[in-house]
C-alpha positions, 0 to 999 in steps of 0.5 A: 223248931217252932219259936214264939216271939212276943213283941213286934217292935224292934228286937222281935222282927229282927230275931224273926228275920234271922231265925227264919233265915236259919230255918226255924218256924216263927210266930210273932204275937203283938198286943197292939191291933196293928203296927203303929203309924204315928212316927214314934220318937227318934231312936239311934242306930250305931255301927254294930246295928247298921252292920246288921241291917245292912246284912238284912238288906234294909239299910238304904231304906233306913237311911232314907227315913233318917230324921235329918236333924243336925242342929241342937239349939239350947235356950236357958233363962236369962242366957243367949241360945247355944247351938250344937252341931249334932253331926259332929257329935254323932260322928264322934260317937260312931263311924256309922250312925242313923237317927230314925223315928221308932215306928218307921224303923219298926215298919221296915223291920216288919216288912223284911220278915212279914212274908215268911213269919206268922204275925198275930195282932191284938193278942197277948200271952197269958201262961207259959208251961214248962213243956212249951204250951203257951195260952193266949187271951184270944187264940187257942193254946199252941206248943212252941219249942222256944218262947222269946219275950221281946215285949219291952221294958214292961215285958209281959213274958218276963213277968210271967216267967221271972216275976214282978217288974219291980224285982229287977228295975233301978230308977235312974232318977228321971222321967221321959215324955214324948208326944206328937204336936203340929210343926208350928215352927216349920222345923228344918233339921233343927231340934230346940229345947229349954234346959233348967236345973231338973227339967227340960223341954223341947221339940223336933221333927223329921225330914219326911214328917208333917208334924213334930215331937214334943220331948220332956225330961224331968228329975223330981226329988222322988219317984212319981206316983202313977201307973205305966198305963194311966195316960191321963195321970201322966199328962197331969203330972207333966202339967204339974211340973212344967206349968211355970216354965216359959218359952214354948212350953205352954204351947206344948202342954196345950197339945196334950189333950189333942195329941194322937200319940203319947209316951211317958215312962221312967228312965229305968234300968233293968238288971237281971242275973240271967235272961233265960229260964227253961225254954224262955229267954228275953231279948232287947228291952224286956231283958237288958234295957239300960234306960230309955233315951240314955243307953243306946237301947235300940242298937242294943236290941238289934244286936241282941236279937241277931246274936240270939238267932245266930246262937240258936242256929249254931247250936242246932236248936239246943236252946239251953246251950244257945241261951248260955252262949247268947248271954256270954256274947252280949253280956259285956255290951250290956254291962257297959251300956248300963254303966254309960246310961247311969252317967248319961241320965245325970248329964241329960237332966242336970240335977244341979247348977254345976251339972248344968254348967258342965253340960253347957261348957262341954257343948261349947268346947265341942263347937270349938274343936275341929271334927277330927279332934272331937272324934279322936278324943271320943275314940279314947273313951271306949267305955263311954260314948264310943262303946257301941263301935267297940262291938264286933258282929259275928258272922253266923252264916260263915262255915263252922258258925252255924248249921248253914 
């Protein structure tokens, strides 16, 4: 069977790796001209995703590229800095966790599958027919048995097959911006940020990087007016909402005109009743993004891609049956990630003084408790911070679970 995957970031390469192992012929089409090399922003892999990359043989490469950030310093106007032990927090959240720059992860996953998978860069899908014929912007049309949208929150495949994005999105009340800046602070395993009601800004780096990342979170009273590809408008919105903030914020804003890498988006959740239609299905953020930076979307994408590949193999290419099994297998994980993301978005960007007070005192409490007590308390919250580690990963290569 021939499978076309749109998107070469996280879910796409994981899906391609496993499909290739199961004997499928895989092509990935990617709008960008090359894999991004700017480092990206930090993403998290929790235990189920780590189990999958272990099976892919790339876990040590991923651990070697971990950011190494283990301390968070929170600044507030008129208050002393508050330090948080990130190692203790992440140990409570998951028994196996790695924070890694997104583009580093993408390159590792790409390398794992690139020798056996056809990649088409600098192109995108323009039409998908019911019989599987796919038209591209630049390449000749081809026919595929299965087409998968792994092309992110603003998925082109989803728009072509399911309709406009605004039918399926729910704004969680905040925005996120991340961009590259020089490491003026010689950061060593530390993230620093200033937090106020409705907004925060900060910076961090990774152990193997020479530069740093600036991160901005904003909770405006109403949605902002911009197009997701209009970076100049997005930069101006940041200036408008943060120009009166002190600390290191003016220096960070001054880098907007020079940064080689800039990301801005709403913290938006996708809610579709189904991720499949005909021979087309969606995976990762294209299907069930719980919200950037708040719902563990990278781990969810890795797990979803692994399950989709496994179900296609287990059902011998019967895509209708495989898609149904895939949606059933991942559904509860998606629902719990959505619910957690709604709460996390409110915590990450406090909407009022009470929420800010709650966040600060929760960090103080964690600092006071021993690591064992923090982990024990977290394990009681399986529907919240501990939700990722409650997922069991099926072995699709075991006898009776696939055609191999």
